[in-house]
Structures are given as C-alpha cells and as structure tokens.
N, CA and C atoms of all chains as a GROMACS GRO file, in nm:
protein
  618
    1MET      N    1  12.413   8.599   8.193
    1MET     CA    2  12.472   8.701   8.107
    1MET      C    3  12.381   8.824   8.088
    2SER      N    4  12.380   8.952   8.113
    2SER     CA    5  12.290   9.038   8.074
    2SER      C    6  12.337   9.141   7.954
    3CYS      N    7  12.254   9.189   7.874
    3CYS     CA    8  12.274   9.272   7.765
    3CYS      C    9  12.302   9.416   7.839
    4LEU      N   10  12.253   9.463   7.929
    4LEU     CA   11  12.258   9.599   7.987
    4LEU      C   12  12.263   9.600   8.129
    5ASP      N   13  12.383   9.677   8.182
    5ASP     CA   14  12.406   9.686   8.314
    5ASP      C   15  12.295   9.763   8.391
    6ALA      N   16  12.263   9.710   8.510
    6ALA     CA   17  12.168   9.793   8.579
    6ALA      C   18  12.212   9.943   8.611
    7THR      N   19  12.122  10.050   8.615
    7THR     CA   20  12.159  10.172   8.681
    7THR      C   21  12.194  10.179   8.823
    8PHE      N   22  12.118  10.115   8.869
    8PHE     CA   23  12.143  10.060   9.032
    8PHE      C   24  12.086   9.938   9.064
    9THR      N   25  12.122   9.886   9.170
    9THR     CA   26  12.066   9.761   9.246
    9THR      C   27  12.072   9.766   9.388
   10LEU      N   28  11.954   9.789   9.445
   10LEU     CA   29  11.952   9.812   9.592
   10LEU      C   30  11.914   9.675   9.661
   11THR      N   31  12.001   9.623   9.761
   11THR     CA   32  12.004   9.505   9.815
   11THR      C   33  12.011   9.524   9.982
   12PRO      N   34  11.967   9.431  10.064
   12PRO     CA   35  11.985   9.446  10.196
   12PRO      C   36  12.126   9.482  10.252
   13GLN      N   37  12.228   9.446  10.183
   13GLN     CA   38  12.371   9.481  10.199
   13GLN      C   39  12.412   9.603  10.114
   14SER      N   40  12.330   9.653  10.039
   14SER     CA   41  12.352   9.758   9.957
   14SER      C   42  12.264   9.860   9.939
   15PRO      N   43  12.187   9.930  10.024
   15PRO     CA   44  12.064   9.969  10.016
   15PRO      C   45  12.064  10.125   9.945
   16ASN      N   46  12.148  10.180   9.924
   16ASN     CA   47  12.177  10.324   9.868
   16ASN      C   48  12.266  10.330   9.717
   17TYR      N   49  12.190  10.420   9.659
   17TYR     CA   50  12.252  10.444   9.499
   17TYR      C   51  12.269  10.612   9.516
   18LEU      N   52  12.403  10.631   9.487
   18LEU     CA   53  12.408  10.796   9.494
   18LEU      C   54  12.509  10.805   9.373
   19ASP      N   55  12.458  10.903   9.273
   19ASP     CA   56  12.528  10.959   9.147
   19ASP      C   57  12.532  11.092   9.155
   20ASP      N   58  12.648  11.165   9.191
   20ASP     CA   59  12.677  11.313   9.170
   20ASP      C   60  12.704  11.351   9.034
   21TYR      N   61  12.621  11.409   8.967
   21TYR     CA   62  12.671  11.466   8.837
   21TYR      C   63  12.623  11.608   8.813
   22LYS      N   64  12.728  11.681   8.775
   22LYS     CA   65  12.690  11.829   8.738
   22LYS      C   66  12.613  11.893   8.843
   23ASN      N   67  12.631  11.854   8.984
   23ASN     CA   68  12.581  11.917   9.102
   23ASN      C   69  12.424  11.871   9.110
   24THR      N   70  12.395  11.792   9.040
   24THR     CA   71  12.258  11.728   9.059
   24THR      C   72  12.288  11.576   9.087
   25ILE      N   73  12.208  11.532   9.189
   25ILE     CA   74  12.230  11.402   9.262
   25ILE      C   75  12.103  11.326   9.218
   26ASN      N   76  12.122  11.199   9.141
   26ASN     CA   77  12.073  11.097   9.135
   26ASN      C   78  12.075  11.014   9.269
   27TYR      N   79  11.974  10.982   9.310
   27TYR     CA   80  11.967  10.922   9.448
   27TYR      C   81  11.838  10.800   9.447
   28ALA      N   82  11.872  10.710   9.502
   28ALA     CA   83  11.776  10.584   9.498
   28ALA      C   84  11.794  10.503   9.639
   29THR      N   85  11.712  10.491   9.731
   29THR     CA   86  11.752  10.404   9.862
   29THR      C   87  11.627  10.285   9.881
   30LEU      N   88  11.694  10.181   9.966
   30LEU     CA   89  11.573  10.107   9.992
   30LEU      C   90  11.561  10.092  10.160
   31TYR      N   91  11.456  10.092  10.223
   31TYR     CA   92  11.430  10.087  10.374
   31TYR      C   93  11.361   9.968  10.367
   32CYS      N   94  11.412   9.925  10.499
   32CYS     CA   95  11.329   9.785  10.546
   32CYS      C   96  11.258   9.798  10.650
   33TYR      N   97  11.101   9.791  10.663
   33TYR     CA   98  11.045   9.815  10.808
   33TYR      C   99  11.006   9.675  10.855
   34GLY      N  100  11.103   9.604  10.894
   34GLY     CA  101  11.064   9.470  10.953
   34GLY      C  102  11.084   9.340  10.871
   35ALA      N  103  11.161   9.253  10.914
   35ALA     CA  104  11.150   9.114  10.839
   35ALA      C  105  11.175   9.017  10.949
   36ASP      N  106  11.188   8.871  10.895
   36ASP     CA  107  11.170   8.774  10.983
   36ASP      C  108  11.270   8.689  10.992
   37PHE      N  109  11.300   8.599  11.111
   37PHE     CA  110  11.411   8.504  11.119
   37PHE      C  111  11.362   8.410  11.174
   38TRP      N  112  11.394   8.279  11.124
   38TRP     CA  113  11.372   8.164  11.193
   38TRP      C  114  11.530   8.100  11.279
   39ALA      N  115  11.530   7.991  11.344
   39ALA     CA  116  11.630   7.936  11.408
   39ALA      C  117  11.740   7.872  11.303
   40SER      N  118  11.678   7.813  11.182
   40SER     CA  119  11.756   7.761  11.101
   40SER      C  120  11.794   7.802  10.971
   41SER      N  121  11.888   7.740  10.910
   41SER     CA  122  11.924   7.787  10.761
   41SER      C  123  11.825   7.740  10.652
   42PRO      N  124  11.768   7.814  10.582
   42PRO     CA  125  11.850   7.958  10.531
   42PRO      C  126  11.758   8.095  10.581
   43TYR      N  127  11.678   8.053  10.665
   43TYR     CA  128  11.589   8.148  10.705
   43TYR      C  129  11.669   8.222  10.837
   44ASP      N  130  11.771   8.200  10.880
   44ASP     CA  131  11.824   8.269  10.994
   44ASP      C  132  11.904   8.389  10.980
   45LEU      N  133  11.911   8.453  11.059
   45LEU     CA  134  12.017   8.604  11.043
   45LEU      C  135  12.134   8.587  10.949
   46LEU      N  136  12.217   8.484  11.007
   46LEU     CA  137  12.354   8.461  10.928
   46LEU      C  138  12.315   8.442  10.791
   47SER      N  139  12.239   8.340  10.754
   47SER     CA  140  12.205   8.289  10.614
   47SER      C  141  12.148   8.385  10.553
   48ASP      N  142  12.079   8.475  10.586
   48ASP     CA  143  11.996   8.570  10.533
   48ASP      C  144  12.110   8.690  10.508
   49TYR      N  145  12.200   8.713  10.588
   49TYR     CA  146  12.301   8.801  10.551
   49TYR      C  147  12.390   8.770  10.452
   50ALA      N  148  12.437   8.643  10.460
   50ALA     CA  149  12.538   8.561  10.368
   50ALA      C  150  12.455   8.580  10.229
   51SER      N  151  12.357   8.555  10.207
   51SER     CA  152  12.274   8.549  10.091
   51SER      C  153  12.212   8.680  10.050
   52ASN      N  154  12.246   8.769  10.110
   52ASN     CA  155  12.195   8.905  10.091
   52ASN      C  156  12.050   8.909  10.064
   53ARG      N  157  11.973   8.852  10.155
   53ARG     CA  158  11.807   8.856  10.124
   53ARG      C  159  11.755   8.894  10.254
   54PHE      N  160  11.639   8.930  10.243
   54PHE     CA  161  11.535   8.956  10.364
   54PHE      C  162  11.439   8.840  10.354
   55PHE      N  163  11.397   8.770  10.465
   55PHE     CA  164  11.303   8.672  10.464
   55PHE      C  165  11.166   8.720  10.538
   56PHE      N  166  11.053   8.688  10.466
   56PHE     CA  167  10.924   8.716  10.526
   56PHE      C  168  10.850   8.617  10.538
   57ASP      N  169  10.783   8.606  10.670
   57ASP     CA  170  10.706   8.457  10.720
   57ASP      C  171  10.554   8.498  10.710
   58SER      N  172  10.486   8.400  10.658
   58SER     CA  173  10.360   8.423  10.614
   58SER      C  174  10.277   8.450  10.748
   59SER      N  175  10.343   8.402  10.873
   59SER     CA  176  10.244   8.431  11.000
   59SER      C  177  10.251   8.575  11.029
   60PHE      N  178  10.335   8.646  10.970
   60PHE     CA  179  10.333   8.788  10.978
   60PHE      C  180  10.297   8.878  10.873
   61ALA      N  181  10.219   8.816  10.794
   61ALA     CA  182  10.158   8.884  10.683
   61ALA      C  183  10.054   9.002  10.702
   62ALA      N  184  10.038   9.088  10.631
   62ALA     CA  185   9.930   9.194  10.664
   62ALA      C  186   9.822   9.157  10.597
   63GLY      N  187   9.708   9.218  10.669
   63GLY     CA  188   9.587   9.174  10.611
   63GLY      C  189   9.566   9.278  10.479
   64PRO      N  190   9.510   9.187  10.371
   64PRO     CA  191   9.478   9.297  10.240
   64PRO      C  192   9.396   9.378  10.247
   65ASN      N  193   9.299   9.400  10.337
   65ASN     CA  194   9.198   9.488  10.323
   65ASN      C  195   9.207   9.628  10.378
   66LEU      N  196   9.317   9.664  10.444
   66LEU     CA  197   9.352   9.791  10.496
   66LEU      C  198   9.410   9.858  10.361
   67ASP      N  199   9.409  10.019  10.385
   67ASP     CA  200   9.474  10.087  10.279
   67ASP      C  201   9.621  10.134  10.335
   68TYR      N  202   9.708  10.068  10.279
   68TYR     CA  203   9.856  10.092  10.314
   68TYR      C  204   9.922  10.216  10.253
   69ALA      N  205   9.840  10.313  10.182
   69ALA     CA  206   9.884  10.429  10.133
   69ALA      C  207   9.876  10.507  10.264
   70GLN      N  208   9.806  10.477  10.388
   70GLN     CA  209   9.816  10.577  10.514
   70GLN      C  210   9.924  10.508  10.601
   71TRP      N  211   9.999  10.594  10.654
   71TRP     CA  212  10.129  10.546  10.733
   71TRP      C  213  10.054  10.492  10.864
   72ALA      N  214   9.940  10.510  10.918
   72ALA     CA  215   9.895  10.463  11.028
   72ALA      C  216   9.863  10.308  11.007
   73ASN      N  217   9.836  10.265  10.914
   73ASN     CA  218   9.830  10.127  10.876
   73ASN      C  219   9.943  10.073  10.817
   74ARG      N  220  10.058  10.132  10.760
   74ARG     CA  221  10.165  10.078  10.723
   74ARG      C  222  10.250  10.042  10.825
   75ARG      N  223  10.259  10.124  10.941
   75ARG     CA  224  10.345  10.114  11.049
   75ARG      C  225  10.313  10.002  11.128
   76LYS      N  226  10.220   9.947  11.117
   76LYS     CA  227  10.183   9.811  11.191
   76LYS      C  228  10.234   9.685  11.122
   77THR      N  229  10.289   9.694  10.987
   77THR     CA  230  10.321   9.566  10.920
   77THR      C  231  10.476   9.570  10.866
   78ARG      N  232  10.510   9.458  10.817
   78ARG     CA  233  10.635   9.470  10.758
   78ARG      C  234  10.611   9.480  10.622
   79PHE      N  235  10.716   9.580  10.572
   79PHE     CA  236  10.736   9.646  10.429
   79PHE      C  237  10.863   9.683  10.405
   80LEU      N  238  10.882   9.698  10.272
   80LEU     CA  239  10.986   9.753  10.229
   80LEU      C  240  10.959   9.876  10.122
   81GLN      N  241  11.031   9.983  10.136
   81GLN     CA  242  11.007  10.130  10.085
   81GLN      C  243  11.135  10.169  10.013
   82SER      N  244  11.098  10.204   9.878
   82SER     CA  245  11.187  10.256   9.792
   82SER      C  246  11.175  10.415   9.766
   83TYR      N  247  11.270  10.482   9.772
   83TYR     CA  248  11.246  10.610   9.732
   83TYR      C  249  11.336  10.652   9.619
   84ILE      N  250  11.300  10.689   9.509
   84ILE     CA  251  11.361  10.719   9.381
   84ILE      C  252  11.374  10.874   9.319
   85ASN      N  253  11.487  10.907   9.315
   85ASN     CA  254  11.482  11.034   9.258
   85ASN      C  255  11.614  11.074   9.151
   86LEU      N  256  11.578  11.038   9.049
   86LEU     CA  257  11.658  11.068   8.931
   86LEU      C  258  11.635  11.169   8.846
   87PRO      N  259  11.680  11.305   8.875
   87PRO     CA  260  11.654  11.438   8.828
   87PRO      C  261  11.716  11.444   8.698
   88ASN      N  262  11.862  11.376   8.663
   88ASN     CA  263  11.943  11.406   8.561
   88ASN      C  264  11.862  11.336   8.436
   89TYR      N  265  11.806  11.213   8.461
   89TYR     CA  266  11.746  11.146   8.349
   89TYR      C  267  11.623  11.188   8.303
   90ALA      N  268  11.548  11.270   8.383
   90ALA     CA  269  11.430  11.319   8.372
   90ALA      C  270  11.426  11.406   8.258
   91ALA      N  271  11.545  11.506   8.231
   91ALA     CA  272  11.553  11.598   8.152
   91ALA      C  273  11.577  11.531   8.023
   92ALA      N  274  11.624  11.424   8.013
   92ALA     CA  275  11.651  11.342   7.889
   92ALA      C  276  11.509  11.252   7.860
   93GLN      N  277  11.405  11.270   7.917
   93GLN     CA  278  11.265  11.222   7.884
   93GLN      C  279  11.292  11.064   7.903
   94LYS      N  280  11.383  11.004   8.030
   94LYS     CA  281  11.408  10.873   8.012
   94LYS      C  282  11.286  10.817   8.097
   95GLN      N  283  11.290  10.680   8.074
   95GLN     CA  284  11.181  10.589   8.158
   95GLN      C  285  11.287  10.512   8.257
   96LEU      N  286  11.198  10.443   8.356
   96LEU     CA  287  11.287  10.355   8.433
   96LEU      C  288  11.208  10.202   8.459
   97ALA      N  289  11.281  10.104   8.448
   97ALA     CA  290  11.229   9.970   8.431
   97ALA      C  291  11.292   9.950   8.589
   98LEU      N  292  11.183   9.890   8.676
   98LEU     CA  293  11.232   9.850   8.812
   98LEU      C  294  11.225   9.699   8.817
   99ILE      N  295  11.333   9.609   8.836
   99ILE     CA  296  11.271   9.477   8.857
   99ILE      C  297  11.286   9.448   9.014
  100PHE      N  298  11.177   9.379   9.077
  100PHE     CA  299  11.169   9.335   9.209
  100PHE      C  300  11.215   9.188   9.228
  101GLY      N  301  11.337   9.155   9.263
  101GLY     CA  302  11.374   9.018   9.254
  101GLY      C  303  11.328   8.938   9.399
  102PHE      N  304  11.297   8.820   9.402
  102PHE     CA  305  11.249   8.753   9.518
  102PHE      C  306  11.273   8.590   9.479
  103ASP      N  307  11.265   8.512   9.581
  103ASP     CA  308  11.274   8.377   9.576
  103ASP      C  309  11.169   8.326   9.680
  104VAL      N  310  11.102   8.224   9.625
  104VAL     CA  311  10.999   8.155   9.699
  104VAL      C  312  11.077   8.020   9.729
  105PRO      N  313  11.083   7.993   9.863
  105PRO     CA  314  11.164   7.876   9.899
  105PRO      C  315  11.125   7.748   9.862
  106TYR      N  316  11.003   7.725   9.868
  106TYR     CA  317  10.974   7.557   9.838
  106TYR      C  318  10.805   7.566   9.766
  107SER      N  319  10.751   7.491   9.717
  107SER     CA  320  10.621   7.507   9.650
  107SER      C  321  10.504   7.483   9.745
  108SER      N  322  10.550   7.415   9.857
  108SER     CA  323  10.430   7.370   9.961
  108SER      C  324  10.391   7.492  10.067
  109THR      N  325  10.437   7.594  10.023
  109THR     CA  326  10.407   7.686  10.131
  109THR      C  327  10.258   7.695  10.153
  110PRO      N  328  10.231   7.752  10.298
  110PRO     CA  329  10.089   7.769  10.342
  110PRO      C  330  10.005   7.820  10.214
  111GLU      N  331  10.068   7.929  10.138
  111GLU     CA  332  10.000   8.009  10.031
  111GLU      C  333  10.089   8.065   9.960
  112PRO      N  334  10.086   8.113   9.850
  112PRO     CA  335  10.189   8.183   9.747
  112PRO      C  336  10.227   8.315   9.831
  113GLY      N  337  10.342   8.356   9.814
  113GLY     CA  338  10.374   8.478   9.845
  113GLY      C  339  10.306   8.574   9.780
  114ARG      N  340  10.297   8.690   9.849
  114ARG     CA  341  10.190   8.826   9.805
  114ARG      C  342  10.263   8.937   9.841
  115VAL      N  343  10.258   9.029   9.771
  115VAL     CA  344  10.308   9.154   9.785
  115VAL      C  345  10.217   9.280   9.743
  116LEU      N  346  10.148   9.369   9.823
  116LEU     CA  347  10.081   9.477   9.783
  116LEU      C  348  10.189   9.586   9.732
  117VAL      N  349  10.168   9.611   9.622
  117VAL     CA  350  10.250   9.739   9.567
  117VAL      C  351  10.173   9.857   9.574
  118TYR      N  352  10.221   9.967   9.667
  118TYR     CA  353  10.167  10.090   9.682
  118TYR      C  354  10.230  10.205   9.640
  119SER      N  355  10.146  10.327   9.623
  119SER     CA  356  10.230  10.432   9.616
  119SER      C  357  10.160  10.513   9.734
  120ASP      N  358  10.182  10.659   9.751
  120ASP     CA  359  10.100  10.710   9.858
  120ASP      C  360   9.964  10.726   9.834
  121ALA      N  361   9.938  10.735   9.672
  121ALA     CA  362   9.797  10.762   9.631
  121ALA      C  363   9.710  10.627   9.663
  122GLY      N  364   9.778  10.514   9.673
  122GLY     CA  365   9.674  10.384   9.675
  122GLY      C  366   9.771  10.267   9.629
  123LEU      N  367   9.674  10.155   9.593
  123LEU     CA  368   9.733  10.034   9.582
  123LEU      C  369   9.759  10.023   9.413
  124LEU      N  370   9.875  10.002   9.379
  124LEU     CA  371   9.906   9.966   9.246
  124LEU      C  372   9.882   9.853   9.174
  125LYS      N  373   9.915   9.747   9.258
  125LYS     CA  374   9.890   9.603   9.235
  125LYS      C  375   9.904   9.516   9.338
  126ASP      N  376   9.806   9.416   9.353
  126ASP     CA  377   9.835   9.310   9.426
  126ASP      C  378   9.902   9.181   9.372
  127GLN      N  379  10.029   9.171   9.401
  127GLN     CA  380  10.124   9.074   9.319
  127GLN      C  381  10.146   8.933   9.399
  128GLN      N  382  10.098   8.835   9.331
  128GLN     CA  383  10.146   8.718   9.383
  128GLN      C  384  10.307   8.681   9.355
  129LEU      N  385  10.361   8.627   9.424
  129LEU     CA  386  10.505   8.554   9.427
  129LEU      C  387  10.505   8.417   9.414
  130VAL      N  388  10.507   8.348   9.311
  130VAL     CA  389  10.479   8.203   9.276
  130VAL      C  390  10.619   8.130   9.291
  131PHE      N  391  10.611   8.017   9.335
  131PHE     CA  392  10.735   7.926   9.327
  131PHE      C  393  10.806   7.905   9.211
  132GLY      N  394  10.917   7.909   9.189
  132GLY     CA  395  10.961   7.897   9.049
  132GLY      C  396  10.997   8.009   8.986
  133ASP      N  397  10.891   8.137   8.997
  133ASP     CA  398  10.939   8.263   8.936
  133ASP      C  399  11.053   8.352   9.033
  134ASN      N  400  11.119   8.467   8.977
  134ASN     CA  401  11.202   8.515   9.067
  134ASN      C  402  11.184   8.662   9.051
  135GLN      N  403  11.110   8.737   8.965
  135GLN     CA  404  11.107   8.879   8.965
  135GLN      C  405  10.991   8.900   8.886
  136PHE      N  406  10.949   9.038   8.903
  136PHE     CA  407  10.850   9.106   8.850
  136PHE      C  408  10.878   9.250   8.829
  137LEU      N  409  10.816   9.304   8.728
  137LEU     CA  410  10.853   9.425   8.677
  137LEU      C  411  10.761   9.572   8.699
  138LEU      N  412  10.820   9.668   8.738
  138LEU     CA  413  10.747   9.787   8.734
  138LEU      C  414  10.809   9.887   8.628
  139GLU      N  415  10.708   9.926   8.557
  139GLU     CA  416  10.766  10.030   8.446
  139GLU      C  417  10.714  10.163   8.507
  140ILE      N  418  10.805  10.244   8.492
  140ILE     CA  419  10.790  10.398   8.566
  140ILE      C  420  10.788  10.494   8.416
  141GLU      N  421  10.662  10.540   8.405
  141GLU     CA  422  10.682  10.610   8.284
  141GLU      C  423  10.758  10.768   8.270
  142SER      N  424  10.772  10.819   8.388
  142SER     CA  425  10.838  10.948   8.393
  142SER      C  426  10.934  10.960   8.525
  143LEU      N  427  11.035  11.027   8.500
  143LEU     CA  428  11.150  11.070   8.624
  143LEU      C  429  11.136  11.191   8.638
  144ASP      N  430  11.032  11.292   8.622
  144ASP     CA  431  11.038  11.438   8.644
  144ASP      C  432  10.991  11.458   8.787
  145GLN      N  433  10.952  11.355   8.841
  145GLN     CA  434  10.926  11.388   9.021
  145GLN      C  435  10.981  11.274   9.088
  146ALA      N  436  11.054  11.295   9.201
  146ALA     CA  437  11.096  11.176   9.282
  146ALA      C  438  10.962  11.107   9.341
  147PHE      N  439  10.975  10.997   9.358
  147PHE     CA  440  10.849  10.904   9.421
  147PHE      C  441  10.878  10.790   9.537
  148TYR      N  442  10.794  10.758   9.578
  148TYR     CA  443  10.813  10.642   9.694
  148TYR      C  444  10.713  10.525   9.663
  149LEU      N  445  10.775  10.403   9.670
  149LEU     CA  446  10.689  10.302   9.634
  149LEU      C  447  10.706  10.221   9.774
  150TYR      N  448  10.602  10.139   9.805
  150TYR     CA  449  10.582  10.064   9.926
  150TYR      C  450  10.560   9.908   9.886
  151PHE      N  451  10.620   9.820   9.923
  151PHE     CA  452  10.601   9.677   9.914
  151PHE      C  453  10.557   9.605  10.032
  152ILE      N  454  10.420   9.593  10.047
  152ILE     CA  455  10.364   9.528  10.166
  152ILE      C  456  10.377   9.376  10.174
  153HIS      N  457  10.432   9.310  10.263
  153HIS     CA  458  10.439   9.167  10.275
  153HIS      C  459  10.302   9.128  10.319
  154ALA      N  460  10.229   9.063  10.254
  154ALA     CA  461  10.095   8.998  10.248
  154ALA      C  462  10.041   8.884  10.223
  155GLY      N  463  10.138   8.769  10.244
  155GLY     CA  464  10.125   8.654  10.251
  155GLY      C  465  10.268   8.564  10.205
  156GLY      N  466  10.240   8.429  10.245
  156GLY     CA  467  10.341   8.314  10.194
  156GLY      C  468  10.470   8.336  10.289
  157HIS      N  469  10.559   8.268  10.256
  157HIS     CA  470  10.717   8.266  10.296
  157HIS      C  471  10.781   8.301  10.152
  158TRP      N  472  10.876   8.405  10.180
  158TRP     CA  473  10.924   8.425  10.059
  158TRP      C  474  11.061   8.524  10.104
  159PHE      N  475  11.154   8.546  10.020
  159PHE     CA  476  11.268   8.589  10.040
  159PHE      C  477  11.281   8.733   9.926
  160PHE      N  478  11.314   8.837  10.001
  160PHE     CA  479  11.349   8.964   9.889
  160PHE      C  480  11.475   8.960   9.866
  161ARG      N  481  11.509   8.969   9.731
  161ARG     CA  482  11.652   8.970   9.683
  161ARG      C  483  11.716   9.082   9.646
  162GLY      N  484  11.636   9.208   9.604
  162GLY     CA  485  11.682   9.322   9.555
  162GLY      C  486  11.589   9.398   9.465
  163LEU      N  487  11.630   9.500   9.440
  163LEU     CA  488  11.546   9.597   9.340
  163LEU      C  489  11.653   9.670   9.257
  164SER      N  490  11.631   9.635   9.113
  164SER     CA  491  11.734   9.674   9.018
  164SER      C  492  11.677   9.785   8.924
  165GLY      N  493  11.730   9.897   8.889
  165GLY     CA  494  11.670  10.009   8.838
  165GLY      C  495  11.735  10.018   8.687
  166TYR      N  496  11.657  10.004   8.592
  166TYR     CA  497  11.749  10.044   8.440
  166TYR      C  498  11.665  10.166   8.385
  167VAL      N  499  11.746  10.265   8.348
  167VAL     CA  500  11.720  10.375   8.284
  167VAL      C  501  11.722  10.347   8.144
  168ALA      N  502  11.610  10.390   8.068
  168ALA     CA  503  11.619  10.343   7.902
  168ALA      C  504  11.544  10.462   7.861
  169MET      N  505  10.686   8.764   8.227
  169MET     CA  506  10.692   8.838   8.384
  169MET      C  507  10.612   8.931   8.384
  170PRO      N  508  10.558   8.927   8.537
  170PRO     CA  509  10.439   9.017   8.541
  170PRO      C  510  10.467   9.189   8.551
  171ILE      N  511  10.407   9.245   8.491
  171ILE     CA  512  10.453   9.407   8.456
  171ILE      C  513  10.338   9.474   8.530
  172ILE      N  514  10.385   9.580   8.616
  172ILE     CA  515  10.296   9.675   8.677
  172ILE      C  516  10.337   9.820   8.606
  173ARG      N  517  10.249   9.880   8.541
  173ARG     CA  518  10.287  10.025   8.486
  173ARG      C  519  10.257  10.125   8.578
  174VAL      N  520  10.349  10.201   8.590
  174VAL     CA  521  10.315  10.331   8.682
  174VAL      C  522  10.322  10.470   8.599
  175THR      N  523  10.218  10.532   8.596
  175THR     CA  524  10.213  10.656   8.485
  175THR      C  525  10.260  10.761   8.560
  176ARG      N  526  10.293  10.888   8.487
  176ARG     CA  527  10.331  11.007   8.540
  176ARG      C  528  10.216  11.052   8.630
  177LYS      N  529  10.093  11.036   8.574
  177LYS     CA  530   9.966  11.075   8.652
  177LYS      C  531   9.964  11.009   8.808
  178GLN      N  532   9.998  10.888   8.797
  178GLN     CA  533   9.992  10.825   8.940
  178GLN      C  534  10.094  10.873   9.025
  179ILE      N  535  10.208  10.911   8.946
  179ILE     CA  536  10.337  10.966   9.061
  179ILE      C  537  10.301  11.097   9.092
  180VAL      N  538  10.224  11.158   9.020
  180VAL     CA  539  10.182  11.320   9.067
  180VAL      C  540  10.079  11.318   9.164
  181ALA      N  541   9.972  11.223   9.168
  181ALA     CA  542   9.873  11.202   9.240
  181ALA      C  543   9.929  11.158   9.391
  182ALA      N  544  10.026  11.073   9.376
  182ALA     CA  545  10.084  11.019   9.481
  182ALA      C  546  10.175  11.114   9.577
  183ASN      N  547  10.231  11.204   9.513
  183ASN     CA  548  10.293  11.308   9.571
  183ASN      C  549  10.202  11.410   9.620
  184LYS      N  550  10.104  11.439   9.565
  184LYS     CA  551  10.010  11.534   9.633
  184LYS      C  552   9.958  11.484   9.763
  185ALA      N  553   9.942  11.328   9.737
  185ALA     CA  554   9.850  11.271   9.867
  185ALA      C  555   9.937  11.288   9.959
  186ARG      N  556  10.098  11.239   9.970
  186ARG     CA  557  10.185  11.244  10.045
  186ARG      C  558  10.204  11.394  10.105
  187GLU      N  559  10.191  11.488  10.006
  187GLU     CA  560  10.196  11.630  10.063
  187GLU      C  561  10.107  11.670  10.143
  188ALA      N  562   9.969  11.648  10.121
  188ALA     CA  563   9.853  11.650  10.193
  188ALA      C  564   9.880  11.575  10.339
  189ALA      N  565   9.902  11.480  10.335
  189ALA     CA  566   9.912  11.386  10.452
  189ALA      C  567  10.007  11.444  10.561
  190LEU      N  568  10.145  11.486  10.493
  190LEU     CA  569  10.252  11.559  10.576
  190LEU      C  570  10.184  11.696  10.653
  191LYS      N  571  10.122  11.773  10.548
  191LYS     CA  572  10.062  11.888  10.602
  191LYS      C  573   9.951  11.884  10.697
  192GLU      N  574   9.846  11.788  10.683
  192GLU     CA  575   9.779  11.756  10.782
  192GLU      C  576   9.836  11.704  10.935
  193LYS      N  577   9.947  11.646  10.919
  193LYS     CA  578  10.010  11.607  11.045
  193LYS      C  579  10.094  11.716  11.108
  194VAL      N  580  10.145  11.797  11.042
  194VAL     CA  581  10.200  11.924  11.103
  194VAL      C  582  10.105  12.012  11.157
  195GLU      N  583   9.994  12.032  11.090
  195GLU     CA  584   9.875  12.109  11.136
  195GLU      C  585   9.819  12.072  11.286
  196SER      N  586   9.819  11.931  11.273
  196SER     CA  587   9.751  11.869  11.384
  196SER      C  588   9.847  11.856  11.511
  197ALA      N  589   9.973  11.873  11.480
  197ALA     CA  590  10.061  11.888  11.564
  197ALA      C  591  10.076  12.021  11.655
  198ALA      N  592  10.061  12.099  11.551
  198ALA     CA  593  10.069  12.266  11.571
  198ALA      C  594   9.939  12.300  11.646
  199ALA      N  595   9.830  12.238  11.649
  199ALA     CA  596   9.705  12.272  11.686
  199ALA      C  597   9.691  12.283  11.838
  200PRO      N  598   9.653  12.368  11.917
  200PRO     CA  599   9.640  12.378  12.054
  200PRO      C  600   9.553  12.276  12.109
  201LYS      N  601   9.639  12.175  12.219
  201LYS     CA  602   9.580  12.074  12.267
  201LYS      C  603   9.448  12.102  12.381
  202GLU      N  604   9.345  12.034  12.369
  202GLU     CA  605   9.244  12.051  12.456
  202GLU      C  606   9.286  11.992  12.598
  203GLU      N  607   9.242  12.074  12.699
  203GLU     CA  608   9.294  12.050  12.841
  203GLU      C  609   9.215  11.926  12.877
  204GLN      N  610   9.290  11.842  12.936
  204GLN     CA  611   9.269  11.708  12.983
  204GLN      C  612   9.194  11.726  13.109
  205PRO      N  613   9.058  11.652  13.151
  205PRO     CA  614   9.010  11.645  13.267
  205PRO      C  615   9.106  11.611  13.378
  206SER      N  616   9.118  11.667  13.490
  206SER     CA  617   9.200  11.610  13.612
  206SER      C  618   9.141  11.500  13.692
   0.00000   0.00000   0.00000
C-alpha cells in the first residue's frame, strides 16, 4: 500500500506520460536503447513482456571508464534514457522524486548490478544494484527546465522494472 | 535506499552541454566537405 500515488510511472509496456493541462503539456518518456534476452524464463522475450521488465546481461555491460555524456560513447552500449518536462509544476516550485525500480535475479551473479546515471554534463552517480534491494531514488531539485537522464548498463545481470515520478 | 540528488545547477549545465553538442553537430554537418583523393 502506498500513501501517495505516483504522478507517472514509465515501464517497458507504458513508456509515456502525457498530461495536457491549460494548454501546457507535462510530458515524461522512457527510451530503451538495447536490452538482452536469453532462451529460457524469466529472461526470454515472452517472460520479460509478461513481467513488464527489461533484462540486462553482464556480458554486454559498458566499460565504466568512458564518458557516456557523449553520444558517440553512449550509442555503443545498452542504456535507458528518460526525458522529463513538467512545466506546470515548475511554476509552483515543485520538486520531483524519481524512483528507479529494478530486480537482481539471484545473489550469485558474476558481479553486482551496476548502473551509471548520467546527465548530458557528466556522471551523476555510479550506482550498484544489490540483490534483495529493488529501487533507488533521484531527487530532482527543480522542474523549471526539461532534462534528460541516462542509465547506462555497466555490470551484472538485472531487470529494469520502471521509473516512477512523484511531484511534491 | 540510495539517494542521488540532482540540483538545478546540474540540470542547467546538462542542458547547456546538450545544446553545445547539438550546435557542434549541425555546424559539422553544414561545413563544406574536403574533396576526397581519387
């Protein structure tokens, strides 16, 4: 049970949020630039679709030492991208809490899951995805400008579950 | 739960960086190409 409904939740099956209010459009979207599939459940295409998740395989993780703020580097790897533009809330000085949901399927993966969180100006955080945990939080201070976030797959086997935004 | 804080200053810097990268890409595409040796 949650005490606050998310303003939006972006998932593989529902990657867009659009809220048209007083001729101003609040918009958030999720892009996936590559995910992985194995032959068997729960890593195969049908299972991923049924569970509304993307799977990332450690074999195809990005090297951690490149600058993924650069498209030339980003385009060679698997990553998720989010664009968020919430102008209606900016006027009210609102902030945004973004929850990144994930699953790590088992504890004995070759290495922990790892995501490099980037903006266009550089690395924001090198985030480990630990077995037993299932989310991390981004606190966005201001909504007066639209922005992009990039989540670079950089290690481990893990599933992406969704990105939920709470305006507060 | 791990928390990543993104400040307004970081968002402004990111948008400036994106704008500069796009501008560079457009200028590079518009620049006359050198003739290739035959």
